[in-house]
N, C-alpha and C positions, 0 to 999 in steps of 0.2 A: 720695494720702491719703485715708486713711478716709472713706466716707459721700459724698467729690463726685460720682459718676454717679446718685445719690437724687435728693439735692439739686439735681443738675441737669436730669431729668426732670420733677422735681415744679413747679419753678418756671417750666420751660416746659411743662407742661400749665396750667398756671395761669394764663396770659398768652391762651390760645385759652378762645374762648366754645363750647358747643355749635350754638349756633346758627350760627356760623363752619366749620360740617363737616355741616350738614344734621342735625344731632341737635335732635331735641327738649330742653327745660330741664327741666322737668320743676321748674317754679318756684322756689321757695329752694334754694341750696343752701349744705351745712356749710361749703364749700371754692373758690373761684373758677376758674372755671377747668373742663377736663375731667376728668373719675374715670378711675381707672386700669381700671378695666371697656373703658371709649370706646375709651382710647389702647386697648387689644391688640382689644377689636371693628377699631378702622379700620384699624388695621395685619396686620389678621392673624392673630395668636396666641391662644393661651390665657391667661385673666387672670392662672392660676398662670405662666404661663411670664414675664409682662408684670411680674408682680407680684415676682419671683426678680429680675428681671431690676433692679427698680429698687432692690430692695435688696440688691441686690450681691453677691445668693449662688448665681450661676452656674445659670441654668437648662439643663435636661435636654430632652432631646429628638432631634429627627433635625434641628432649626437651629442646633444645634453645630456646631462645624468640626472636624476631625479633631486640630486640638489643645487641642478643649476647652472653646472661646469659643465666644460667641458669632457667627451669620453677620455676613455685610455682608447680607446677605438681608433678617433681621430686623431690625440696623440700621437700615440703609437706608429700612424702609417706617414703624419709628417716625420715621427724620427726618422722614420726609415727611410723616407726621400730625402731629408738632408742628409740622410749617413752618421748620424752622433752614436758616440759610444759611448759607454754603461753610465759613463759621469754623466756629461751633457743630457743623455735621455734621461735620466735621474731628476734631473735640478730641471729639463722644461718642464715636466708634470710640477713640480714645484712652484714653477715661478706661474704655471697658467691654474693650478689651481691654489691659491697660497691657503693656509690654517690660521683660522678662524681668530681673532686677540682673545688669547684668556689670561688670565690673571698672574700680573709679572711676577717672574721666575725670582727664585730667592738667591741670592750670588750663591755660588756654587763653593764647595768643599772641600775639603779632600782628607778623607777617613786617616784617621790615623794608622790602620793597616797600610794603605797605601804608602805614606812616608815610611814602615817600615819598609816596604818592598822595594823602595829607591836605595833608601839609605844599607841595604841587603850588595845590591850591585856595583862591587868599589872597584870595579875593574873598567866600566863603561859610563859614560856619562848620560845620565837618563834624566824627565823633569815629565810635572805634567802640564796639559793645555788646557786654557778653555775652548767654545767655539769662536773666539774672537781672538785666538793666539796671544793670549797673555799666558804667562808662566807661570802657574801656580803653585808647586810644590818643585823642589831638584832635590841631588845629590851631591856630596860633595863633589865628585868628578867635574859636574856641570860648571856646581859652581867655579872649578879653579878653573873649568873654560873661560865661562860666559861672566863672571862676575856678580852674580845674582842677589845674594848677602847684602842689606841693607839700599839696598833699592826698591822707589814703591811699584806700584799694579802698574803703572802708567808708561815706566820704566822698562817696566819685562813685557812689554808690549810687544810682538815679534814683526809687526808689521812698522809700529811708529817707530821703531829702532832702522831697521832697514832706510825707508827715506826722510827721517826725520831727523838723524843723526850723520854725517857726513863722516863722522868713525867708520860706519858700514864698508864703507868700500874700500876702508885697508883692512876689517875684519873678516870680508868675504871678495877672496880677489876674485870667483865669478858673481856677482854682483848684480851683473843685469837677472842671470840664469835664476838665482834668492828671488831677484825684486820681482820678476816674471811670476814664480812658481806661489811666491806669497800673496799675488792679486787674484791670480787662479783660483788659491782654496779658499780664501776668500770670500772671493764670489760663489763660490759651491755654499758654505755658510750662511751667504744674507740672501743663496736665491729660498736656501729653504727653512729661512731665521726671518721671514721679513717684518714681522714684527717687533723682532729685537732694539728697541729704542737707543742701546746703548754699541750696537755694532751697527748702525745705521748711523750713528754721532761719531763713532769711530772713519768709517769710508766719506763722509762729509770734511773730515777735520786734514786728511788727507789729501785729499779732493782740493781742497783750498790752499795747503800747504806744499803742496809740491806736487812739479808739471811729470814728475817721471808716471805718479801716482796716475797723477788724469789719464796719461795716455793709455797705459795698459789697462787702467776700467775698460775707457773704450773698447779697447779689444774685443772684449767679452768673454777673455779663454775663460772656461771652468775645468777646476782637476781637482783632487784627493791628492794629500801628499802621504802617500800609503807607504812608500819605498823611493830609497836612493840614494845618493852620496852627497854630502855637502863638501866643502874644503875649508877651511880657516886658516885664518892668519892670525897663530898666536902672538903676543907681544914677548913672552921669555918661552914659551914652547916651540915658534916656528910655525912652519907648515903641519897641517894637523887634515888628514885626509880621516871622511870622517861615516861609513856610510852607516844609513839609520832604517831601525822601522818604527809601524806608527802601528799600536794597539788600541782599539776602546775599549772602556775602561766596565765591565756591564757594572749594572744596575747607578751606574754616576751619568746618569744625560748623556750630556755630547763632551766628556772630560776624554782627551785622548791622554796615553801614554806614548811615548814620544826617547826611545833608544838608542844610540850609536853603538854601533858595533863592527870597529876598527879589528881588521883579519888578528888574529895569536897573532906575534913575536914581529909583526910589519915595525915599520919605522913610529908610524901613530901612536901601538898600541906600546911602546918603551920608551915613547917621549911626553903618552899620557901616566903612563908610572911613572916617571918621573916629576911630573906637573904637580900629580896625588899627594907624591912624599913630602915634597917642598912645600906644596900650601899647609897639610897637617904642621909639617916640623915647622912654618912660618904659626901656624894657628896656636899652636903651645908654647912660645916663645912669649913670654913676661914680656911688657911693653918696661 
């Protein structure tokens, strides 16, 4: 996605004050944070080199790799100066040296064994996501909470649900946090898969249709959704407090297993048990 590298570096420069890295502030500044010249000085590269890097014009010179891209040493130095965390550091490498366009990947499919694994989790909602945050497979309890059965892949797109479905504000009491987290995770995926046309189209669609998405996307936050807590206001079960863990499925490319893990004996665990029983009874009752 054009401009991602420059936008990312500019937003990261803006959050660091000169005093934090031992530089004088020189009074008022036209822009917040570090200047490009200061980042170059601290990273040990020429100003022209850094400017070309930030502009995405392919810096030349001895710090280029044999393949023509900027070297790990330079990217690591810039990451150190800008105090990037592990996820941001990996993102910088990805957007600075995008992978070449290969054959169009086949649509991801969930193996039968993984579906059996999901179905064996009868006390925890669980589902499988692709890198575009579309739910591909789920178990009965996840269906009871989120209602995936009978829906299209577009309807099971978490970013589309969060930003384009007005009901999302009622479903997620902490909608702002869920929205920011969704965009930050989508940013990570977009950086690592810049040639994914469907992912690019999704970002374009959301940017066109949602002012909230445009604002959050412009912030250029990058963050993996590895674990955390999500609060859901279910129309039948009420408030659910759902800690979650994510696991990358080995041998399945970019598929991720997300499992909600409520505390045993908690109010949420009891409500989920009742919801699952009600759902099973409803499904077994003939029309």
